[in-house]
Steps between C-alpha positions, in 0.01 A plus 500: 500500500857604438706205624797720589544324833476150352758596238735639766471183710561268205773697326674638810676758284707730718394812308129414543543424868687829546197689366293339776760539774349748746835599652648577158191700400497711817874567487470625141213733595672631813798623296305818430428575867702702749675306777252619762205400282649153447560453871149606597335264249737218595416538869126556454453187287758275665707460186790358701280220627386666821152616593408840364602776739267764639497860383607605848806271510615609155437864592724468806780355287477779243404775749168553325138511614272205435303709252814599310604135468153416369528781245841380380371143473202612291708734281764231439241252378349766272849571365546132414159486333601783268812320376497416129651158575237401757264329256770288340655422839180353646347358181603139561387511863167653395449227237586226748268634774214548253562146375498359852176683584335371182618149580374518861147629446566873516604539864802384702591544863782752521729266694427210264582711195821627661601144590462386139702793364766449766540131417554583134781744570655336803482133411501497120750783464724424798733236636374554857303213653281496810789391722727789402549744792414797278185345350241647736647852482515482122140375486376797705696742283338365184151500653532861613633614162211333318254645751636850441478467122148357501349731761671825401602482134241269343199653673378642166456143375428305817270553797574410860200357686536601864147532637330185374248317719662162436847554357828599658717754316470393135581610146268513200494665161389862496120513519479120488175345626556243775148498648458134402813416699363684803178297472691174472722589797194579716332171411818302567546654844138425596536140385832452677372648826198269490728195480741622773764275346842569351544387140788398279561710189332236282198498732454876512535527121230232465279691746538812287409317180178368659372843605203645311683830456788318329269320257320828429824687432692222322551707180648784705722259693673374188857622469598687186786257448619154593861608539717237667690670781517193721878527543444817704283315747764236566675753720497438874310829535188320378390224735260325263589280203584684178246297302215593736579871482572515127185306413273716718663841479181709520352318800833457677569871460154569641557304822842662537335843487222440756609682814331277758624177341841350579702181477638333809840333530359184344370678190135484608267795440262649754387823665799692632354516854460123529732323742582240234621775267675738740556300819541746785488270804704194588177302477441614141851385411460164676182429305663585166805284573290197598252546215776495242707229664207261461620297798543539878813679620683536829456847649875569472488418127200731458693785665799429276287502184332826603840664526614350170191637320573854628138613507631814671799608708371340819678186620273217614584352840442124537342540845254760367411274211440212743268712714294603197467138387374399844245782529350500149228246424600478134800282588522137609776349714591182311825411675744636751533868407361424151188670367273484198186677380164375623353580158705215351272253679187637328 
């Protein structure tokens, strides 16, 4: 594998980083477009950090039909693809993405790949930290620029996987075989559903390594390189420890790509519809808070912790929490207004 990415991370040479900087690349390619073409592509792909706009909205702004906007979008991308400088402009990005795919078993979830690329450019090549007021906007801008480049200008070299049985939107090498990953994902989901239990990252990686399909496909699961990119994973964007991710890149990338698998606020993995993964009710949230506190809590403290965790935008009311604790048989009253889990007594 070409260790272009590892070299960039270690050397941190400004000229090398600039060749990977998605904003710089897009700006250089857009120089050859007309103003209207630039504006349409910028709006369609959210290159200012917003969500991509609809054909209809852009058409209203430019007094064009939806079909005409679509035609201009398509023609503008074709114009960029014909530029003599295109290949040299995207060469470093292409090398880095191919290297990442080789190092992660041949397939990466689209969001996971974009997060890694964004961290490189935003945190290695920038003075902004997570507390800076402009950080989140800048992060979205980088992600959308990388997404545009990968999906629209590198599609001759990469393939977007959109209709997989097990995977969310993902990226793989053109014509790459990932059938063994599909098999492993299916077996993992069956095993996880049979346990009905959330798992830590270490636990789910161990579960994967014990599956028959993993043992059968071990040669295919080996990464093409042992590149050390652990410094990327120390970003706050990645909840798990850098050492865990870097030492299990293929399997960690696999669980990131499975569309029905998610992590909860405590970093545990489970099926996305489980209450312990995506708590929808107050009761789901109460259970998670108590489970991870490991000790009984007063109902007012439970309500406070629910709001601190920000599972969603709904505020938990202490009285509602108290009512749920009284009515649900999973909880024990152990003191005045203080509750624990009955399962702790087992």
